[in-house]
Structures are given as C-alpha cells and as structure tokens.
matplotlib code that plots the C-alpha trace (Angstrom):
import matplotlib.pyplot as plt

x = [-7.2, -10.5, -13.5, -16.2, -19.7, -21.5, -24.4, -26.9, -25.9, -26.7, -30.2, -30.7, -29.7, -33.2, -34.9, -36.3, -34.7, -36.2, -39.7, -38.9, -37.8, -41.0, -43.1, -41.2, -41.9, -45.5, -46.3, -43.8, -41.8, -38.7, -40.2, -38.0, -35.9, -33.2, -32.3, -33.2, -34.2, -36.9, -34.1, -32.1, -35.3, -36.1, -32.6, -32.6, -36.0, -35.0, -31.8, -34.0, -36.1, -33.4, -31.1, -33.8, -33.6, -36.2, -36.4, -35.4, -32.4, -31.1, -31.3, -29.6, -26.7, -26.4, -26.2, -23.6, -21.4, -21.5, -21.3, -18.4, -20.3, -23.5, -22.0, -22.2, -25.7, -27.0, -27.8, -26.7, -26.6, -30.0, -30.6, -33.5, -35.4, -35.0, -36.2, -39.2, -40.2, -39.8, -42.1, -44.6, -44.7, -43.6, -46.4, -46.7, -48.1, -44.4, -43.6, -46.8, -46.1, -42.6, -44.1, -46.5, -43.5, -41.5, -44.4, -44.8, -41.1, -41.4, -44.6, -42.9, -40.9, -44.0, -46.0, -49.0, -52.4, -54.9, -57.1, -54.4, -53.9, -54.8, -55.5, -55.7, -57.4, -57.0, -56.2, -54.1, -54.3, -51.4, -51.3, -50.4, -49.3, -51.9, -50.5, -52.2, -55.6, -56.6, -56.7, -56.6, -58.8, -60.6, -61.9, -61.3, -57.4, -56.9, -55.5, -54.7, -54.5, -55.2, -53.1, -55.2, -53.4, -54.0, -51.4, -50.1, -49.1, -47.5, -45.0, -44.9, -45.5, -48.2, -49.8, -51.8, -52.0, -53.8, -53.8, -56.9, -57.8, -58.8, -62.4, -62.8, -64.6, -62.7, -65.3, -65.3, -61.5, -62.0, -64.4, -61.7, -59.4, -59.1, -60.8, -58.5, -61.0, -60.7, -58.7, -59.5, -60.2, -60.0, -61.0, -62.6, -65.7, -64.6, -65.6, -69.1, -71.0, -73.3, -73.1, -69.3, -69.3, -71.7, -69.2, -66.4, -68.7, -69.6, -65.9, -65.7, -63.6, -63.8, -64.8, -63.8, -65.0, -66.9, -70.6, -71.7, -73.3, -76.7, -76.6, -79.4, -78.5, -81.4, -79.8, -80.7, -78.4, -76.2, -72.8, -70.8, -68.0, -64.6, -63.8, -61.1, -60.9, -61.9, -64.8, -68.1, -70.7, -70.7, -74.1, -75.2, -78.2, -79.2, -78.6, -81.5, -83.4, -83.9, -81.6, -82.2, -84.8, -86.3, -83.7, -83.0, -79.9, -77.7, -75.9, -79.0, -77.7, -76.7, -73.7, -72.0, -71.5, -68.7, -68.4, -64.9, -63.4, -60.1, -57.0, -58.2, -61.5, -63.6, -66.3, -66.2, -69.0, -67.2, -68.9, -67.8, -69.3, -67.2, -69.5, -66.8, -63.7, -63.4, -64.4, -60.9, -59.5, -62.0, -60.9, -57.2, -57.7, -59.2, -56.5, -53.9, -55.4, -53.0, -50.1, -51.2, -51.2, -47.7, -46.8, -48.3, -46.4, -43.1, -43.3, -44.2, -41.4, -38.7, -39.3, -40.5, -43.5, -45.2, -43.2, -43.6, -41.1, -43.9, -47.4, -49.0, -51.1, -48.4, -45.6, -47.4, -48.3, -44.7, -43.2, -45.6, -45.0, -41.1, -41.6, -43.4, -40.9, -38.2, -40.0, -40.1, -36.5, -35.4, -37.5, -35.7, -32.3, -33.1, -34.0, -30.9, -28.6, -29.8, -27.2, -29.8, -33.2, -35.0, -36.1, -35.9, -32.3, -31.5, -33.1, -30.9, -27.8, -28.7, -29.2, -25.9, -23.9, -25.8, -22.9, -20.1, -18.1, -18.8, -21.2, -24.5, -23.4, -20.4, -22.1, -21.6, -18.0, -15.4, -12.1, -10.2, -12.5, -12.8, -11.4, -8.2, -9.8, -12.5, -10.0, -8.1, -11.4, -11.8, -14.1, -12.9, -11.1, -7.4, -4.9, -3.3, 0.2, 2.7, 6.3, 8.7, 11.3, 14.5, 17.4, 20.8, 23.2, 25.5, 29.1, 30.1, 32.0, 34.7, 36.1, 39.8, 40.5]
y = [14.3, 12.4, 14.5, 13.8, 15.0, 16.8, 15.2, 17.5, 15.7, 12.3, 13.5, 15.0, 12.0, 10.4, 13.3, 12.3, 15.1, 14.2, 14.4, 17.9, 19.0, 17.6, 19.3, 22.6, 22.4, 21.5, 24.4, 27.0, 27.1, 28.5, 31.8, 33.8, 36.3, 36.5, 32.8, 31.6, 28.0, 25.8, 23.4, 26.2, 27.4, 24.0, 23.3, 26.7, 26.1, 22.4, 23.8, 26.2, 23.3, 20.8, 23.5, 24.9, 28.4, 30.9, 33.2, 34.0, 36.1, 33.2, 30.9, 33.8, 33.8, 30.1, 29.6, 32.4, 30.9, 27.4, 29.0, 26.7, 23.5, 24.4, 23.7, 20.0, 20.2, 22.2, 25.1, 28.7, 31.7, 33.5, 37.0, 37.7, 39.5, 36.6, 34.0, 36.3, 36.8, 33.1, 32.2, 34.6, 33.7, 30.2, 27.7, 25.6, 22.7, 21.9, 21.1, 19.3, 17.2, 16.4, 15.4, 13.0, 11.4, 10.9, 9.4, 6.9, 6.2, 5.6, 3.4, 1.1, -0.3, -1.2, -3.4, -5.0, -6.3, -3.5, -5.0, -4.4, -0.8, 1.6, 5.3, 7.9, 11.2, 14.4, 18.0, 20.5, 24.3, 26.6, 30.1, 32.8, 36.3, 39.1, 40.0, 36.9, 38.3, 38.8, 35.0, 33.3, 35.4, 33.2, 35.6, 39.2, 39.6, 35.8, 34.3, 30.6, 27.7, 24.1, 21.1, 18.1, 14.9, 11.2, 9.1, 5.7, 4.5, 1.3, 3.2, 6.1, 8.6, 11.1, 9.9, 13.0, 16.6, 19.8, 23.3, 25.4, 28.5, 27.7, 28.5, 25.5, 22.6, 19.3, 17.3, 19.8, 19.1, 15.3, 15.0, 16.1, 13.3, 10.4, 7.3, 4.1, 1.1, -1.6, 0.5, 1.1, 4.6, 6.0, 9.5, 11.5, 13.6, 16.4, 14.1, 13.3, 13.1, 10.1, 10.9, 10.8, 7.6, 6.0, 6.8, 5.1, 2.1, 1.9, 1.5, -1.4, 0.7, -0.2, 2.8, 3.3, 6.6, 8.0, 8.6, 11.9, 12.0, 12.8, 10.2, 7.6, 4.0, 1.4, -1.9, -5.1, -7.6, -7.7, -9.4, -11.0, -8.9, -10.4, -10.7, -8.6, -6.0, -2.2, -3.1, -2.4, -3.4, -4.5, -4.1, -4.2, -2.0, 1.0, 4.7, 7.0, 6.5, 10.3, 13.1, 16.9, 18.3, 14.9, 13.8, 10.0, 8.7, 7.2, 5.2, 3.3, -0.2, -2.7, -1.2, -1.6, 0.3, -0.7, 1.1, 1.2, 2.7, 4.7, 4.7, 8.0, 6.5, 8.2, 6.0, 6.2, 5.1, 3.8, 3.4, 0.9, -0.8, -3.9, -6.7, -9.3, -8.0, -8.5, -5.6, -5.4, -5.0, -2.1, -0.4, -0.9, 0.5, 3.7, 3.9, 4.0, 7.4, 9.0, 8.3, 11.1, 13.5, 12.5, 13.3, 16.7, 17.4, 16.1, 18.4, 21.4, 21.0, 19.4, 21.1, 24.3, 24.8, 26.9, 29.8, 30.9, 32.6, 34.5, 35.8, 35.1, 31.9, 30.9, 31.2, 29.2, 26.5, 26.2, 26.0, 23.4, 21.3, 21.5, 20.6, 17.5, 16.7, 17.1, 14.6, 12.0, 12.5, 12.0, 8.8, 7.6, 8.5, 6.9, 3.7, 3.6, 4.6, 3.0, 4.5, 5.3, 3.9, 7.1, 9.2, 12.3, 11.6, 10.9, 14.3, 16.1, 14.5, 15.6, 19.1, 19.1, 17.8, 19.0, 20.9, 18.7, 16.7, 13.1, 10.3, 10.0, 6.6, 8.1, 10.9, 9.0, 8.0, 9.7, 11.0, 8.0, 5.6, 7.4, 5.6, 7.0, 8.0, 9.8, 11.8, 12.8, 14.0, 16.9, 15.8, 18.5, 15.9, 16.6, 13.8, 14.1, 15.3, 12.6, 13.8, 11.4, 9.9, 11.7, 9.7, 9.9, 12.4, 11.0, 11.9, 13.6, 11.3, 12.7, 11.0, 11.4, 12.3]
z = [96.2, 95.9, 95.8, 98.6, 98.3, 101.1, 103.2, 101.4, 98.2, 99.7, 100.5, 97.1, 95.3, 96.0, 94.0, 90.6, 88.7, 85.3, 86.8, 88.2, 84.7, 83.2, 85.9, 85.2, 81.5, 82.0, 84.3, 83.0, 86.0, 84.5, 83.2, 85.6, 83.4, 86.0, 85.4, 88.8, 87.9, 89.5, 90.5, 92.1, 94.0, 95.1, 96.4, 98.3, 99.9, 100.9, 102.4, 104.5, 105.7, 106.5, 108.1, 110.4, 108.8, 110.1, 107.2, 103.6, 104.8, 106.8, 103.7, 101.7, 104.2, 104.5, 100.8, 100.5, 103.1, 101.2, 97.7, 96.8, 97.5, 95.6, 92.2, 92.5, 93.8, 90.8, 93.1, 93.4, 95.7, 95.9, 97.1, 99.5, 96.7, 94.3, 96.8, 97.8, 94.1, 93.2, 96.2, 95.2, 91.4, 90.8, 90.3, 93.5, 91.3, 90.4, 94.0, 94.6, 91.7, 92.9, 96.3, 94.6, 92.6, 95.8, 97.6, 94.7, 95.0, 98.8, 98.5, 95.8, 98.7, 100.7, 98.4, 100.2, 99.5, 99.0, 101.7, 104.2, 103.3, 106.0, 105.3, 108.1, 107.2, 109.3, 109.1, 111.1, 111.4, 110.6, 112.1, 109.6, 109.8, 109.6, 106.3, 104.8, 105.6, 101.9, 101.3, 104.7, 107.1, 109.5, 112.0, 113.0, 113.4, 112.9, 109.8, 109.1, 106.8, 106.9, 105.8, 104.9, 104.7, 103.9, 105.9, 105.6, 109.1, 107.7, 105.5, 108.0, 105.2, 103.9, 100.7, 99.7, 100.9, 100.2, 101.5, 102.1, 104.1, 107.7, 107.2, 104.8, 106.4, 106.7, 104.9, 102.0, 101.5, 102.0, 99.1, 96.7, 98.0, 95.5, 96.9, 96.9, 96.5, 99.0, 101.6, 105.2, 106.0, 109.6, 110.6, 113.3, 113.8, 111.3, 108.5, 109.6, 106.3, 105.5, 101.8, 101.7, 103.8, 101.2, 98.5, 100.4, 101.1, 97.4, 96.6, 99.1, 101.4, 105.2, 107.3, 110.9, 112.6, 115.5, 116.2, 117.4, 120.8, 119.3, 116.6, 116.9, 116.2, 115.8, 117.1, 115.4, 117.0, 120.1, 119.7, 122.5, 123.9, 124.5, 128.1, 129.6, 126.8, 126.6, 124.4, 126.2, 123.6, 120.0, 118.1, 114.4, 113.2, 111.1, 111.1, 110.8, 107.7, 107.2, 107.5, 107.7, 105.5, 105.3, 102.9, 102.5, 104.3, 101.6, 104.3, 105.3, 105.5, 108.1, 109.9, 113.3, 116.6, 118.9, 122.3, 123.8, 126.8, 126.0, 128.0, 129.6, 130.7, 127.9, 126.3, 122.5, 120.1, 117.0, 113.6, 111.1, 108.0, 108.6, 109.9, 110.0, 111.9, 115.6, 117.9, 119.2, 115.6, 114.9, 118.3, 117.4, 113.9, 115.4, 118.0, 115.1, 114.2, 116.7, 114.4, 112.1, 115.0, 115.7, 112.1, 112.4, 115.5, 113.8, 110.8, 112.9, 115.4, 113.3, 109.9, 111.5, 109.4, 112.1, 110.8, 107.2, 104.9, 103.0, 103.3, 99.9, 99.3, 96.6, 99.1, 101.8, 99.5, 98.2, 101.6, 102.8, 99.7, 100.2, 104.0, 103.0, 100.4, 103.0, 105.1, 102.4, 101.5, 105.0, 105.1, 101.9, 103.2, 106.5, 104.9, 102.8, 105.7, 108.9, 111.2, 113.9, 114.6, 115.5, 112.5, 114.7, 115.7, 112.0, 111.1, 113.7, 112.3, 108.8, 110.2, 112.0, 109.0, 106.2, 104.4, 105.6, 103.2, 104.3, 103.4, 105.2, 106.6, 108.3, 110.3, 113.5, 112.8, 115.1, 113.6, 114.6, 112.9, 109.7, 106.6, 105.2, 101.9, 103.9, 105.9, 102.7, 101.1, 103.4, 106.2, 108.5, 110.6, 111.3, 111.8, 115.3, 114.9, 115.4, 115.1, 113.3, 115.5, 115.2, 113.6, 115.3, 113.8, 111.2, 110.9, 107.7, 105.4, 103.1, 100.2, 99.3, 95.7]

ax = plt.figure().add_subplot(projection="3d")
ax.plot(x, y, z, "-o")
ax.set_aspect("equal")
plt.show()
C-alpha cells in the first residue's frame, strides 16, 4: 500500500529546516537534557496554532492521539511539563530567526521596484494574564504586551515584528525598525516624531501620515483640487521651525498637507514629503493602512493569539513568533495550492484536515472523486459496498474412470 502524508506535512514542507538547525546551533536551542529538540518543540507549538488548541494540555492530548503520524514529521509526543519548560527556557530568537527566513522566502515571489514598495507600520495590544505582572505590568491589575509589525500589503504578509510590554511607546519601538531606503512608509499618529520622520526622509523614503489637530502648518502654495474627489485641499508649506524646549525641527523643509474627507465624514489632515504624487494617490496610500488592522484581527481570531499558553516573557514571545510563522506558512501553502480563493477559508480547511492522510490539493475532493491511489493510501474514505453479481449454480461434473 502506498504511503500518503498528512496535511500537516504539506504545510511543514515549506519550512527551511537547514536554517532552523543553524539557528538552533547559534543560540544553543538544544540544551534540553530530556532530548526535546527545537524541531519537536516547534512542530508541537505549530500544531497548537493550526489546530486551534487553547492550552498546552490540549496540545499534549492532540499529539498523543496522533502519535503514529508524528514520526514522518520529525515530531514526538510532549508532556505538559516538557512543553511548559521549553516555552520558559528555549531562546525565542530561534523562532524569530525562522520567521525572518520564511518572510524572505515569501518575498522572493514578489519582486518589484523598490519605489513601489509600501510598508504599513502599526502595533496591537495583547491582553495578558495577571501572572505576567513581573514583566508586562501596564497599570494596576492590568498586564499586556504589544506586537509591533511592518506589513507589506502587496504580498499580504508581515515583514518585521517585535514584542514589547504594553507601556512601551509605539515610536520607541519604531526607531528600532530597520529602514528600507526608497520605500513608502504609512503610519498613524502613534509614530508622531519629527526626528524619526527626518531619518526616513534622509533615506529617500516617502512618508504618509496624519497631522495632530494642534500642529501648525505654514502654507506656501495652494494646489488645485481634483473635482469630484474626497480631497478638500492640497497645500505645500513648512512645519514649525522650533519644537519643544526651543529645539530645532529636523523636518523643517518643504512638505505637504492634504485634507481629505473619509468615508465616515471625518476630515483628516494628511502629511507627506512627496511633492509630486497626486492628492488622490496620497489619500489612497493612507487608506491602505486599514489592511494592517485586518491582519491583526485575522491573527487574533484565526490563530487565537488572544489566549496565551504561558505567562513568562519568553513563552509569550515564542507563541507570537510561532503564530506569525503559521501565518506565513499558510500563505505559502495557499499560493502553492489555490483550491479556494479566501485565505480564511483555506485556514479553516487546514484546521479541519490537519492530521488527515491526504494532499492539500485534495481537501475539497469528495469520496467519489478521489483518485484510486488516494483511496488506497488511507484517506479515511470507504468505498461503497457493491456486492458482486451471483453466478448461476453449476452442476457438479463427474468423470468416469
């Protein structure tokens, strides 16, 4: 009988295992004396994300019930205590490095001119258990972390991610983000820092953001407004020359203000250092910022990162990194097996068929359309019973001797 791999194997085949081994050696990830390797740990945590597990005990039970299928994946059963200790002690840099490698793998299929690259920056809050108070205390009785993300709306994928306690300001985390020269950066009021804007401008990056209500803008030229659009005004001018404590504004150059009316009727004052693009293009770029909000909602609802398996900073970082890896792996598997158009529907199919013996491309095939070799491989499909037609009874023939 021909062997057939499970759906989980089809997702894992996109993982660069050589890179994971290199990261494990670099950060000493396999120092566990009980022999629970980084690869087995990663497979267990990824199983938890893709299956929708709500805790380590549910992951333990799931791995135990599918123990016979873990051998070909390189995984193994993991008791609750082993998973808990691995999440508490294993270096999260191993999983962060694997996420970066997978992002590079996904981006290789989206080659484009650097001037066309759009980068959305935002952060989302993650509520934590009160037991995380030692490292993630935000206010009395409230603990939380922040996930800071740089998102590529064209590739529909995060490019960079970092985790901080919730009391860390968004702009503080943004200053540690590597700048991509020539790209277009779109962000909201949480990143209102003229010094950081000047660094982006020095790198020839296009900036699209919002003005605060009390920011003064000294207009120099009024530009014509396209008729029939949501653009109310388009002006070039200068920001205030001096900042707080009489400091010189590093962003004191000719910039632009575009006032637009949103779909809800709210008037927005948009800032950009692009003096050539049309006002409608600037407004459309800022409108694309909504895509990163949809990404945050997707990973919270579909990958369940609103509920954490551990309370330590190490455990939270590992789970977030594995959730982001799961998102990228689903993107890669979806691109390779476009059986449904919706990524959400594809993720649901993966969850329902995760440990079934069938290829990803056949997840929607009903039993009567399955190929003969697939039915023989143990897909869980049973051939309908068709009794053979009975032959008429034959008379006994005797031979004379």
